[in-house]
N, CA, C and O of each residue as an XYZ file, in Angstrom:
872
protein
N     114.795    -16.296     -3.014
C     115.585    -15.107     -3.272
C     114.961    -13.959     -2.967
O     115.378    -12.851     -3.304
N     113.700    -14.219     -2.168
C     113.062    -12.974     -1.959
C     113.657    -11.816     -0.811
O     113.426    -10.608     -0.870
N     114.246    -12.314     -0.058
C     114.862    -11.481      0.727
C     116.083    -10.863      0.381
O     116.711    -10.175      1.186
N     116.496    -11.103     -0.928
C     117.650    -10.400     -1.421
C     117.590    -10.009     -2.832
O     118.504     -9.362     -3.345
N     116.658    -10.338     -3.409
C     116.785    -10.134     -4.911
C     117.065     -8.826     -5.383
O     117.789     -8.710     -6.371
N     116.485     -7.583     -4.686
C     116.767     -6.346     -5.205
C     117.505     -5.759     -3.861
O     117.427     -4.567     -3.563
N     118.108     -6.561     -3.210
C     118.861     -5.869     -1.855
C     119.487     -4.617     -2.056
O     119.572     -3.702     -1.238
N     120.018     -4.663     -3.476
C     120.570     -3.355     -3.710
C     119.698     -2.329     -3.928
O     120.114     -1.191     -4.148
N     118.611     -2.579     -3.894
C     118.133     -1.271     -3.734
C     117.192     -0.540     -5.004
O     117.283      0.582     -5.502
N     116.362     -1.554     -5.260
C     115.596     -0.918     -6.365
C     114.620     -0.006     -5.541
O     114.189     -0.202     -4.405
N     114.396      0.968     -6.338
C     113.568      1.898     -5.720
C     112.034      1.618     -5.757
O     111.429      1.239     -6.760
N     111.604      1.803     -4.794
C     109.902      1.734     -4.719
C     109.344      2.921     -5.409
O     109.747      4.062     -5.634
N     107.948      2.036     -5.742
C     107.295      3.387     -6.279
C     106.593      4.243     -5.213
O     106.518      3.936     -4.023
N     106.084      5.357     -5.777
C     105.724      6.555     -4.529
C     104.643      5.701     -3.980
O     103.920      5.006     -4.694
N     104.553      5.779     -2.641
C     103.437      5.371     -1.743
C     103.884      3.865     -1.486
O     103.183      3.337     -0.623
N     104.723      3.164     -1.935
C     105.123      1.922     -1.698
C     106.379      1.661     -0.568
O     107.195      2.583     -0.581
N     106.585      0.911      0.102
C     107.768      0.728      1.033
C     108.745      0.019      0.098
O     108.461     -0.790     -0.786
N     110.024      0.500      0.478
C     111.160      0.083     -0.251
C     111.535     -1.076      0.459
O     111.183     -1.255      1.625
N     112.361     -2.024     -0.296
C     112.802     -3.378      0.375
C     113.408     -3.323      1.758
O     113.314     -4.180      2.637
N     114.160     -1.965      1.808
C     114.760     -1.953      3.206
C     113.764     -1.977      4.329
O     114.116     -2.397      5.431
N     112.459     -1.522      4.101
C     111.508     -1.602      5.081
C     111.380     -3.213      5.425
O     111.338     -3.555      6.607
N     111.322     -4.136      4.433
C     111.077     -5.419      4.612
C     112.132     -6.190      5.420
O     111.960     -7.149      6.173
N     113.436     -5.448      5.038
C     114.553     -6.156      5.766
C     114.573     -5.814      7.239
O     114.900     -6.650      8.080
N     114.174     -4.413      7.584
C     113.908     -3.991      8.926
C     112.961     -4.904      9.589
O     113.102     -5.239     10.765
N     111.926     -5.334      8.783
C     110.761     -6.085      9.405
C     111.271     -7.453      9.665
O     110.905     -7.887     10.758
N     112.156     -8.409      8.833
C     112.814     -9.301      9.073
C     113.547     -9.302     10.342
O     113.395    -10.232     11.133
N     114.397     -8.239     10.608
C     115.041     -8.086     11.946
C     114.344     -8.170     13.215
O     114.632     -8.868     14.188
N     113.181     -7.182     13.030
C     112.323     -7.219     14.285
C     111.543     -8.554     14.649
O     111.388     -8.984     15.792
N     111.057     -9.162     13.420
C     110.499    -10.484     13.533
C     111.523    -11.410     14.211
O     111.027    -12.113     15.091
N     112.777    -11.560     14.010
C     113.601    -12.338     14.618
C     113.898    -11.980     15.980
O     113.922    -12.765     16.928
N     114.145    -10.616     16.019
C     114.455    -10.149     17.532
C     113.201    -10.616     18.517
O     113.362    -11.348     19.493
N     111.929    -10.069     18.096
C     110.677    -10.502     18.899
C     110.585    -12.064     19.144
O     110.123    -12.497     20.199
N     111.081    -12.972     18.041
C     110.803    -14.212     18.447
C     111.852    -14.756     19.447
O     111.557    -15.535     20.353
N     113.133    -14.272     19.207
C     114.123    -14.801     20.121
C     113.822    -14.471     21.345
O     113.968    -15.345     22.199
N     113.254    -12.944     21.817
C     112.953    -12.571     23.044
C     111.782    -13.352     23.615
O     111.580    -13.521     24.818
N     111.081    -13.781     22.682
C     109.601    -14.262     23.319
C     110.028    -15.895     23.725
O     109.658    -16.479     24.743
N     110.685    -16.312     22.915
C     110.760    -17.888     23.179
C     111.898    -18.159     24.294
O     111.874    -19.103     25.083
N     112.853    -17.209     24.222
C     113.786    -17.252     25.530
C     112.986    -16.916     26.667
O     113.225    -17.546     27.697
N     112.157    -16.120     26.688
C     111.147    -15.743     27.886
C     110.440    -17.092     28.429
O     110.431    -17.464     29.602
N     109.840    -17.756     27.303
C     109.245    -18.958     27.683
C     110.282    -19.928     28.337
O     109.929    -20.619     29.293
N     111.340    -19.984     27.925
C     112.296    -21.107     28.432
C     112.835    -20.746     29.732
O     113.561    -21.534     30.339
N     112.543    -19.659     30.177
C     112.805    -19.245     31.544
C     111.945    -19.869     32.620
O     112.257    -19.786     33.808
N     110.889    -20.480     32.208
C     110.060    -21.432     33.036
C     109.882    -22.605     32.538
O     108.986    -23.306     33.008
N     110.577    -23.013     31.628
C     110.368    -24.629     31.114
C     111.666    -25.380     31.186
O     112.761    -24.897     31.473
N     111.435    -26.437     30.932
C     112.703    -27.543     31.162
C     112.652    -28.739     30.344
O     111.541    -29.166     30.029
N     113.623    -29.298     29.985
C     113.636    -30.213     29.031
C     113.346    -31.458     30.057
O     113.701    -31.431     31.236
N     112.617    -32.607     29.419
C     112.381    -33.878     30.503
C     113.566    -34.571     30.769
O     113.708    -35.285     31.762
N     114.699    -34.325     29.641
C     116.126    -35.091     30.079
C     116.806    -34.221     30.900
O     116.981    -33.046     30.577
N     117.260    -34.757     32.076
C     118.376    -33.976     32.801
C     119.466    -33.476     32.212
O     119.900    -34.025     31.200
N     120.054    -32.409     32.724
C     120.995    -31.727     32.127
C     122.155    -32.609     31.769
O     122.788    -32.515     30.717
N     122.381    -33.465     32.719
C     123.552    -34.168     32.791
C     123.618    -35.477     31.826
O     124.618    -36.151     31.580
N     122.306    -35.659     31.347
C     122.174    -36.966     30.729
C     122.727    -37.041     29.162
O     122.969    -35.999     28.552
N     122.868    -38.059     28.692
C     123.850    -38.069     27.300
C     122.724    -37.460     26.251
O     123.081    -36.597     25.449
N     121.240    -37.970     26.277
C     120.583    -37.316     25.434
C     120.316    -35.498     25.456
O     120.132    -34.880     24.408
N     120.330    -35.039     26.388
C     120.301    -33.816     26.659
C     121.525    -33.063     26.222
O     121.433    -31.962     25.680
N     122.570    -33.606     26.438
C     124.069    -33.007     25.943
C     124.157    -33.158     24.418
O     124.613    -32.280     23.686
N     123.609    -34.526     23.932
C     123.668    -34.702     22.444
C     122.753    -33.469     21.593
O     123.091    -32.938     20.535
N     121.676    -33.234     22.282
C     120.600    -32.384     21.546
C     121.259    -31.047     21.614
O     121.023    -30.295     20.669
N     122.053    -30.611     22.574
C     122.552    -29.301     22.930
C     123.558    -29.160     21.855
O     123.442    -28.240     21.046
N     124.741    -30.179     21.771
C     125.705    -30.047     20.740
C     125.216    -30.241     19.345
O     125.945    -29.830     18.443
N     124.041    -30.832     19.031
C     123.507    -30.729     17.469
C     123.123    -29.250     17.478
O     123.356    -28.533     16.504
N     122.518    -28.792     18.611
C     122.068    -27.318     18.337
C     123.315    -26.259     18.129
O     123.237    -25.234     17.452
N     124.307    -26.641     18.739
C     125.481    -25.756     18.614
C     125.949    -25.760     16.834
O     126.297    -24.741     16.238
N     125.863    -27.038     16.254
C     126.095    -27.199     15.062
C     125.245    -26.565     13.926
O     125.646    -26.310     12.791
N     123.888    -26.335     14.475
C     122.865    -25.790     13.637
C     123.162    -24.348     13.793
O     123.084    -23.657     12.777
N     123.499    -23.776     14.946
C     123.823    -22.264     15.033
C     125.063    -22.090     14.169
O     124.893    -21.174     13.365
N     126.073    -22.583     14.090
C     127.180    -22.345     13.409
C     126.899    -22.475     11.894
O     127.305    -21.616     11.112
N     126.105    -23.706     11.432
C     125.568    -23.636     10.253
C     124.610    -22.281      9.531
O     124.584    -21.789      8.402
N     124.007    -22.048     10.586
C     123.038    -20.988     10.269
C     123.864    -19.621     10.000
O     123.603    -18.899      9.038
N     124.902    -19.327     10.953
C     125.774    -18.016     10.760
C     126.642    -18.271      9.348
O     126.765    -17.409      8.478
N     127.157    -19.471      9.292
C     127.958    -19.503      7.868
C     127.025    -19.301      6.766
O     127.361    -18.584      5.824
N     125.886    -19.867      6.798
C     124.861    -19.848      5.457
C     124.431    -18.518      5.387
O     124.334    -18.029      4.262
N     124.132    -17.781      6.438
C     123.814    -16.242      6.350
C     125.071    -15.556      5.689
O     124.855    -14.875      4.687
N     126.242    -15.660      6.109
C     127.451    -15.172      5.605
C     127.624    -15.439      4.013
O     128.063    -14.604      3.223
N     127.193    -16.776      3.679
C     127.262    -17.389      2.348
C     126.332    -16.361      1.362
O     126.708    -15.812      0.327
N     125.205    -16.288      1.911
C     124.122    -15.641      1.142
C     124.495    -14.125      0.859
O     124.366    -13.557     -0.225
N     124.976    -13.582      2.025
C     125.239    -12.073      2.041
C     126.447    -12.032      0.850
O     126.441    -11.055      0.101
N     127.372    -12.965      0.682
C     128.332    -12.745     -0.517
C     127.803    -12.506     -1.606
O     128.244    -11.606     -2.320
N     126.714    -13.283     -1.977
C     125.992    -13.195     -3.305
C     125.011    -12.018     -3.208
O     124.650    -11.611     -4.313
N     124.550    -11.444     -2.265
C     123.645    -10.535     -2.496
C     124.064     -9.015     -1.852
O     123.491     -7.974     -2.173
N     124.847     -9.079     -1.168
C     124.924     -8.012     -0.345
C     125.644     -6.765     -1.098
O     125.449     -5.638     -0.643
N     126.354     -6.914     -2.074
C     127.027     -5.926     -2.940
C     126.502     -5.532     -4.151
O     127.245     -4.956     -4.945
N     125.233     -5.762     -4.457
C     124.522     -5.549     -5.819
C     124.465     -4.137     -5.940
O     124.139     -3.504     -4.936
N     124.724     -3.531     -6.987
C     124.625     -1.987     -7.127
C     123.374     -1.465     -7.785
O     123.129     -0.259     -7.733
N     122.582     -2.292     -8.392
C     121.570     -2.043     -8.814
C     120.453     -3.293     -8.849
O     120.806     -4.472     -8.806
N     119.342     -2.955     -8.915
C     118.102     -4.141     -8.520
C     118.294     -5.323     -9.747
O     118.102     -5.088    -10.940
N     118.635     -6.396     -9.293
C     118.584     -7.525    -10.175
C     118.165     -8.931     -9.680
O     117.919     -9.007     -8.476
N     118.059     -9.939    -10.347
C     117.705    -11.155     -9.877
C     118.820    -11.885     -9.775
O     119.448    -12.218    -10.780
N     119.234    -12.253     -8.416
C     120.501    -12.899     -8.133
C     120.012    -14.510     -8.112
O     119.086    -14.876     -7.389
N     120.667    -15.324     -8.895
C     120.312    -16.731     -9.030
C     121.244    -17.675     -8.727
O     121.048    -18.861     -8.992
N     122.398    -17.219     -8.115
C     123.684    -18.097     -7.854
C     123.713    -18.488     -6.406
O     122.984    -17.995     -5.545
N     124.718    -19.521     -6.188
C     124.873    -20.046     -5.153
C     123.605    -20.415     -4.219
O     122.774    -21.201     -4.675
N     123.450    -19.929     -3.062
C     122.357    -20.236     -2.179
C     120.933    -19.814     -2.775
O     119.898    -20.322     -2.345
N     120.942    -18.986     -3.650
C     119.810    -18.390     -4.361
C     119.449    -19.197     -5.382
O     118.357    -19.040     -5.927
N     120.279    -20.120     -5.754
C     119.795    -21.129     -6.969
C     119.200    -22.375     -6.255
O     118.800    -23.284     -6.982
N     119.114    -22.493     -5.110
C     118.352    -23.673     -4.414
C     117.115    -23.325     -3.557
O     116.236    -24.119     -3.223
N     117.194    -21.925     -3.236
C     115.911    -21.406     -2.318
C     115.980    -19.705     -2.535
O     116.982    -18.991     -2.580
N     114.750    -19.384     -2.636
C     114.562    -18.000     -2.942
C     114.790    -17.047     -1.563
O     114.686    -15.820     -1.565
N     115.084    -17.780     -0.522
C     115.048    -17.044      0.669
C     116.214    -17.895      1.641
O     115.917    -18.724      2.502
N     117.376    -17.537      1.330
C     118.635    -18.342      2.059
C     118.615    -17.718      3.309
O     118.638    -18.451      4.298
N     118.571    -16.358      3.477
C     118.852    -15.912      4.634
C     117.941    -16.314      5.788
O     118.346    -16.455      6.941
N     116.477    -16.518      5.330
C     115.544    -16.656      6.302
C     115.715    -18.279      6.472
O     115.557    -18.723      7.609
N     116.013    -19.149      5.458
C     116.391    -20.445      5.946
C     117.481    -20.625      6.726
O     117.314    -21.500      7.575
N     118.404    -20.166      6.731
C     119.623    -20.096      7.579
C     119.482    -19.733      8.845
O     120.033    -20.255      9.814
N     118.529    -18.579      8.838
C     118.162    -17.923     10.386
C     117.376    -19.088     11.173
O     117.633    -19.445     12.323
N     116.402    -19.600     10.364
C     115.485    -20.843     10.761
C     116.397    -21.952     11.353
O     116.069    -22.485     12.413
N     117.374    -22.265     10.792
C     118.311    -23.358     11.221
C     118.991    -22.766     12.645
O     119.201    -23.409     13.674
N     119.211    -21.646     12.442
C     119.968    -20.947     13.860
C     118.938    -21.044     14.858
O     119.237    -21.558     15.936
N     117.847    -20.654     14.673
C     116.657    -20.755     15.628
C     116.532    -21.926     16.094
O     116.333    -21.997     17.307
N     116.601    -23.097     15.372
C     116.399    -24.361     15.853
C     117.551    -24.555     16.875
O     117.354    -25.011     18.002
N     118.606    -24.229     16.469
C     119.845    -24.626     17.223
C     119.683    -23.900     18.642
O     120.171    -24.496     19.602
N     119.100    -22.772     18.854
C     118.690    -21.943     20.034
C     117.886    -22.807     20.768
O     118.172    -23.086     21.933
N     116.790    -23.312     20.136
C     115.794    -24.074     20.895
C     116.494    -25.451     21.316
O     116.057    -26.052     22.297
N     117.535    -25.940     20.611
C     118.131    -27.199     20.976
C     119.007    -26.976     22.312
O     119.386    -27.958     22.950
N     119.290    -25.794     22.681
C     120.070    -25.561     23.869
C     119.449    -25.841     25.206
O     119.964    -25.855     26.324
N     118.059    -26.088     24.770
C     117.295    -26.411     26.188
C     117.350    -27.820     26.277
O     116.836    -28.346     27.265
N     117.908    -28.549     25.376
C     118.294    -29.996     25.646
C     116.888    -30.943     25.143
O     116.607    -32.076     25.535
N     116.177    -30.148     24.224
C     114.736    -30.613     24.152
C     114.483    -30.592     22.481
O     114.636    -29.547     21.849
N     114.146    -31.645     21.942
C     113.959    -31.852     20.521
C     112.381    -31.021     20.148
O     112.100    -30.447     19.096
N     111.602    -31.164     21.251
C     110.215    -30.277     20.902
C     110.705    -28.569     20.835
O     110.297    -27.819     19.948
N     111.534    -28.184     21.807
C     111.780    -26.759     21.571
C     112.791    -26.649     20.358
O     112.871    -25.521     19.871
N     113.459    -27.490     19.876
C     114.252    -27.252     18.647
C     113.374    -27.028     17.620
O     113.386    -25.945     17.036
N     112.455    -28.086     17.257
C     111.701    -27.941     16.327
C     110.541    -26.752     16.268
O     110.196    -26.068     15.304
N     110.094    -26.746     17.545
C     109.319    -25.688     17.729
C     109.843    -24.144     17.387
O     109.200    -23.307     16.756
N     110.980    -23.999     17.878
C     111.619    -22.710     17.442
C     111.737    -22.547     16.139
O     111.492    -21.412     15.732
N     112.132    -23.590     15.126
C     112.396    -23.584     13.768
C     110.855    -23.314     13.029
O     110.719    -22.644     12.005
N     109.862    -23.902     13.686
C     108.515    -23.651     13.108
C     108.076    -22.506     13.247
O     107.622    -21.917     12.266
N     108.106    -21.906     14.509
C     107.676    -20.647     14.741
C     108.235    -19.499     13.834
O     107.554    -18.629     13.291
N     109.690    -19.658     13.760
C     110.543    -18.841     12.976
C     110.345    -18.812     11.479
O     110.491    -17.797     10.799
N     109.944    -20.205     10.936
C     109.698    -20.081      9.508
C     108.107    -19.492      9.380
O     107.778    -18.899      8.353
N     107.356    -19.650     10.247
C     105.988    -19.400     10.133
C     105.858    -17.706     10.079
O     105.116    -17.086      9.318
N     106.631    -17.215     10.928
C     106.625    -15.748     11.146
C     107.257    -14.974      9.905
O     106.738    -13.977      9.404
N     108.574    -15.624      9.428
C     109.045    -15.032      8.181
C     108.179    -15.280      7.040
O     108.277    -14.468      6.120
N     107.314    -16.278      6.904
C     106.508    -16.263      5.790
C     105.721    -15.113      5.508
O     105.576    -14.754      4.340
N     105.180    -14.478      6.481
C     104.329    -13.255      6.312
C     105.343    -11.943      5.633
O     104.920    -11.018      4.940
N     106.598    -12.144      6.005
C     107.476    -11.068      5.564
C     107.857    -11.499      4.098
O     107.900    -10.630      3.228
N     108.120    -12.744      3.814
C     108.465    -13.448      2.421
C     107.328    -12.872      1.382
O     107.592    -12.184      0.396
N     106.069    -13.265      1.771
C     104.996    -12.922      0.774
C     105.057    -11.392      0.522
O     104.993    -11.052     -0.659
N     105.166    -10.476      1.410
C     105.111     -9.051      1.084
C     106.381     -8.847      0.344
O     106.199     -8.174     -0.670
N     107.496     -9.183      0.514
C     108.520     -8.887     -0.289
C     108.381     -9.567     -1.766
O     108.944     -8.979     -2.689
N     107.801    -10.543     -1.994
C     107.680    -11.099     -3.212
C     106.690    -10.095     -3.946
O     107.034     -9.708     -5.063
N     105.633     -9.694     -3.477
C     104.803     -8.646     -4.211
C     105.578     -7.508     -4.413
O     105.356     -6.897     -5.458
N     106.442     -7.074     -3.658
C     107.179     -5.843     -4.114
C     108.266     -6.235     -5.147
O     108.425     -5.502     -6.122
N     108.938     -7.222     -5.010
C     109.865     -7.660     -6.006
C     109.157     -8.089     -7.575
O     109.779     -8.041     -8.637
N     108.072     -8.406     -7.458
C     107.310     -8.720     -8.702
C     107.125     -7.466     -9.341
O     107.114     -7.496    -10.572
N     106.957     -6.229     -8.706
C     106.863     -4.952     -9.351
C     108.111     -4.312     -9.889
O     108.218     -3.625    -10.905
N     109.023     -4.657     -9.039
C     110.341     -4.049     -9.254
C     111.108     -4.664    -10.336
O     111.640     -3.939    -11.176
N     111.225     -6.064    -10.398
C     111.964     -6.813    -11.237
C     111.352     -7.529    -12.430
O     112.042     -8.162    -13.230
N     109.967     -7.400    -12.527
C     108.970     -8.079    -13.492
C     109.392     -9.358    -14.015
O     109.622    -10.285    -13.238
N     109.524     -9.500    -15.364
C     109.554    -10.922    -15.863
C     110.740    -11.849    -15.455
O     110.640    -13.075    -15.409
N     111.897    -11.133    -15.156
C     112.872    -12.168    -14.936
C     112.796    -12.616    -13.589
O     113.316    -13.691    -13.289
N     112.187    -11.891    -12.705
C     111.853    -12.518    -11.257
C     110.708    -13.276    -11.283
O     110.581    -14.090    -10.369
N     109.759    -13.193    -12.196
C     108.563    -14.062    -12.289
C     109.194    -15.446    -12.681
O     108.790    -16.484    -12.157
N     110.149    -15.432    -13.575
C     110.678    -16.610    -14.148
C     111.544    -17.516    -12.959
O     111.501    -18.737    -12.813
N     112.203    -16.695    -12.299
C     112.968    -17.092    -11.152
C     111.886    -17.616    -10.132
O     112.273    -18.527     -9.400
N     110.687    -17.213     -9.985
C     109.818    -17.818     -8.942
C     109.335    -18.962     -9.602
O     109.196    -19.931     -8.855
N     109.116    -19.090    -10.475
C     108.652    -20.490    -11.252
C     109.613    -21.602    -11.092
O     109.114    -22.727    -11.061
N     110.974    -21.494    -10.979
C     111.763    -22.543    -11.008
C     112.404    -22.711     -9.639
O     112.736    -23.881     -9.448
N     112.673    -21.899     -8.641
C     113.346    -22.150     -7.441
C     112.338    -22.198     -6.242
O     111.570    -21.239     -6.164
N     112.249    -23.051     -5.425
C     111.442    -22.985     -4.122
C     111.613    -21.775     -3.420
O     112.665    -21.139     -3.360
N     110.481    -21.462     -2.862
C     110.449    -20.286     -2.008
C     111.088    -20.535     -0.673
O     111.548    -19.544     -0.107
N     111.182    -21.587     -0.137
C     111.757    -22.065      1.309
C     112.744    -23.108      1.294
O     113.947    -22.931      1.481
N     112.153    -24.248      1.052
C     112.879    -25.602      1.313
C     113.941    -25.818      0.265
O     113.564    -26.000     -0.893
N     115.098    -25.816      0.518
C     116.049    -25.956     -0.651
C     115.980    -27.076     -1.479
O     115.849    -28.176     -0.942
N     116.052    -26.980     -2.812
C     116.280    -27.975     -3.650
C     117.609    -28.209     -4.286
O     117.881    -27.772     -5.404
N     118.402    -28.882     -3.582
C     119.883    -29.148     -3.865
C     120.422    -29.412     -5.302
O     121.523    -29.107     -5.760
N     119.310    -30.096     -5.946
C     119.532    -30.391     -7.239
C     119.625    -29.405     -8.310
O     120.097    -29.628     -9.425
N     119.105    -28.212     -7.862
C     119.093    -26.969     -8.714
C     120.453    -26.039     -8.502
O     120.545    -24.994     -9.146
N     121.466    -26.423     -7.620
C     122.586    -25.647     -7.422
C     123.321    -25.375     -8.594
O     123.634    -26.156     -9.492
N     123.602    -23.952     -8.454
C     124.488    -23.406     -9.613
C     125.247    -22.054     -8.930
O     124.722    -21.032     -8.490
N     126.874    -22.478     -9.014
C     127.579    -21.729     -8.218
C     127.453    -20.168     -8.648
O     127.744    -19.356     -7.770
N     127.121    -19.758     -9.688
C     126.829    -18.465    -10.175
C     128.109    -17.365    -10.077
O     129.271    -17.622    -10.393
N     127.726    -16.382     -9.682
C     128.534    -15.035     -9.617
C     128.521    -14.359     -8.397
O     127.552    -13.601     -8.403
N     129.041    -14.294     -7.529
C     129.098    -13.457     -6.404
C     129.027    -11.756     -6.493
O     128.542    -10.971     -5.678
N     129.716    -11.484     -7.834
C     129.795    -10.034     -8.123
C     130.651     -9.458     -7.150
O     131.608    -10.112     -6.735
N     130.412     -8.253     -6.714
C     130.998     -7.458     -5.699
C     130.266     -7.296     -4.362
O     129.043     -7.162     -4.325
N     130.908     -7.308     -3.449
C     130.208     -7.178     -2.035
C     130.500     -6.289     -1.359
O     131.567     -5.768     -1.683
N     129.856     -5.734     -0.271
C     130.271     -4.690      0.698
C     130.770     -5.420      2.095
O     130.000     -6.030      2.837
N     131.872     -5.293      2.278
C     132.421     -5.791      3.555
C     131.641     -5.516      4.735
O     131.340     -6.413      5.522
N     131.216     -4.011      4.930
C     130.259     -3.819      5.781
C     129.038     -4.503      6.195
O     128.643     -4.668      7.349
N     128.378     -4.955      4.883
C     127.463     -5.750      5.124
C     127.580     -6.929      5.576
O     126.695     -7.445      6.258
N     128.880     -7.631      5.210
C     129.299     -8.956      5.605
C     129.302     -8.940      7.237
O     128.704     -9.677      8.022
N     130.196     -7.826      7.477
C     130.303     -7.649      9.022
C     128.906     -7.608      9.811
O     128.663     -8.188     10.870
N     128.090     -6.844      9.108
C     126.665     -6.660      9.729
C     126.083     -8.034      9.951
O     125.634     -8.392     11.040
N     126.112     -8.808      8.840
C     125.291    -10.082      9.046
C     126.156    -10.950      9.950
O     125.487    -11.787     10.556
N     127.436    -10.977     10.198
C     128.184    -11.631     11.026
C     127.694    -11.449     12.534
O     127.211    -12.333     13.241
N     127.951     -9.927     12.927
C     127.541     -9.701     13.908
C     125.936    -10.085     14.447
O     125.682    -10.462     15.591
N     125.018     -9.916     13.453
C     123.540    -10.339     13.662
C     123.593    -11.903     13.898
O     122.694    -12.376     14.592
N     124.474    -12.675     13.434
C     124.287    -13.999     13.442
C     124.933    -14.500     14.962
O     124.602    -15.519     15.567
N     125.797    -13.638     15.331
C     126.643    -13.966     16.570
C     125.719    -13.980     17.716
O     126.029    -14.611     18.726
N     124.494    -13.267     17.633
C     123.456    -13.095     18.678
C     122.922    -14.523     19.000
O     122.371    -14.713     20.084
N     123.070    -15.573     18.064
C     122.491    -16.732     18.133
C     123.345    -17.490     19.302
O     122.820    -18.110     20.227
N     124.772    -17.332     19.102
C     125.691    -17.853     20.045
C     125.473    -17.561     21.452
O     125.897    -18.310     22.332
N     124.719    -16.325     21.730
C     124.436    -16.022     23.008
C     123.497    -17.217     23.735
O     123.440    -17.259     24.964
N     122.896    -18.014     23.050
C     122.022    -18.965     23.495
C     122.614    -19.800     24.228
O     121.966    -20.344     25.122
N     123.976    -20.112     24.040
C     124.720    -21.216     24.778
C     124.828    -20.847     26.086
O     124.308    -21.547     26.955
N     125.519    -19.695     26.398
C     125.742    -19.394     27.814
C     124.368    -19.043     28.744
O     124.220    -19.350     29.927
N     123.424    -18.329     27.903
C     122.065    -18.172     28.519
C     121.445    -19.156     29.058
O     121.042    -19.119     30.221
N     121.274    -20.306     28.156
C     120.608    -21.504     28.501
C     121.560    -22.395     29.475
O     121.051    -23.335     30.085
N     122.655    -22.161     29.589
C     123.408    -23.182     30.836
C     123.056    -22.380     31.890
O     122.826    -22.993     32.932
N     122.916    -20.845     31.933
C     122.657    -20.126     33.191
C     121.238    -20.478     33.720
O     120.966    -20.588     34.916
N     120.432    -20.628     32.771
C     118.988    -21.053     32.903
C     118.844    -22.265     33.797
O     118.259    -22.256     34.880
N     119.438    -23.315     33.234
C     119.665    -24.589     33.674
C     120.069    -24.696     35.043
O     119.522    -25.488     35.810
N     121.149    -23.816     35.439
C     121.875    -23.739     36.716
C     120.765    -23.187     37.676
O     120.430    -23.681     38.753
N     120.254    -22.047     37.061
C     119.097    -21.440     38.049
C     117.954    -22.225     38.438
O     117.469    -22.114     39.564
N     117.502    -23.005     37.578
C     116.470    -23.928     37.580
C     116.696    -25.022     38.819
O     115.992    -25.355     39.772
N     118.021    -25.423     38.345
C     118.433    -26.512     39.452
C     118.731    -26.207     40.745
O     118.720    -26.995     41.690
N     119.040    -24.864     40.771
C     119.246    -24.396     42.391
C     117.828    -23.965     42.969
O     117.646    -23.712     44.160
N     116.972    -23.919     42.113
C     115.588    -23.353     42.544
C     115.413    -22.062     42.389
O     114.480    -21.603     43.048
N     116.036    -21.282     41.698
C     115.999    -19.946     41.751
C     115.088    -19.365     40.417
O     114.782    -18.184     40.254
N     114.824    -20.219     39.735
C     113.816    -20.120     38.590
C     112.760    -21.239     38.629
O     113.090    -22.424     38.588
N     111.411    -20.808     38.714
C     110.266    -21.849     38.690
C     110.294    -22.772     37.308
O     110.721    -22.364     36.228
N     109.849    -23.869     37.515
C     109.740    -24.775     36.254
C     108.334    -25.212     36.231
O     107.824    -26.035     36.991
N     107.640    -24.425     35.058
C     106.073    -24.526     35.040
C     105.728    -25.494     33.960
O     104.544    -25.734     33.720
N     106.660    -26.042     33.319
C     106.395    -27.056     32.040
C     107.610    -27.653     31.732
O     108.712    -27.114     31.830
N     107.326    -29.021     31.277
C     108.581    -29.800     30.715
C     108.133    -30.366     29.335
O     106.981    -30.723     29.089
N     109.168    -30.406     28.472
C     108.999    -30.735     27.335
C     110.040    -31.879     26.858
O     111.153    -31.846     27.383
N     109.773    -32.867     25.925
C     110.705    -33.911     25.631
C     111.870    -33.299     24.682
O     112.792    -34.017     24.296
């Protein structure tokens, strides 16, 4: 629950950044990763031909991951997006992982990589996304320990930072939520869907010789 525990806005101590700073950092990290990785794929290609069953299967699995990521992000926002004061949210996705927004963003990023028709790209996107988010998560945790104190410390001790533990699931209470935040999360998530037409265009351009292929990955 690191990315959302005090999403509603516990006040930062003087001289310390508020949680909104970390949320902006999350968006910047995600945007930079998507631009960087998509740029690499402009000159890369899967070893599986675009028309092959393996290539198409990987792409379709990636579409599933993208939709799972979008739905998961909306689910997390339902629990965290409308809190009116800083509190430890422990229900729903926050009962199985402290950072569900990051987890589902990583799944969606894996789906983006899979649009290359490559397992290497799929796992590579997921790894790089999770690795980059780790730094933001650690900073958020330090902030939330100061803001939320003992209840958050207890939460840290029982819920995993990233990899979900489904055995801990507790539906909890969504409280109230802001439709505006839900809409913002949906629009952010829809960016991942752009990967599908983008990579189809890249495949076509590479097959037509309009884009160079500097490397291939399985």
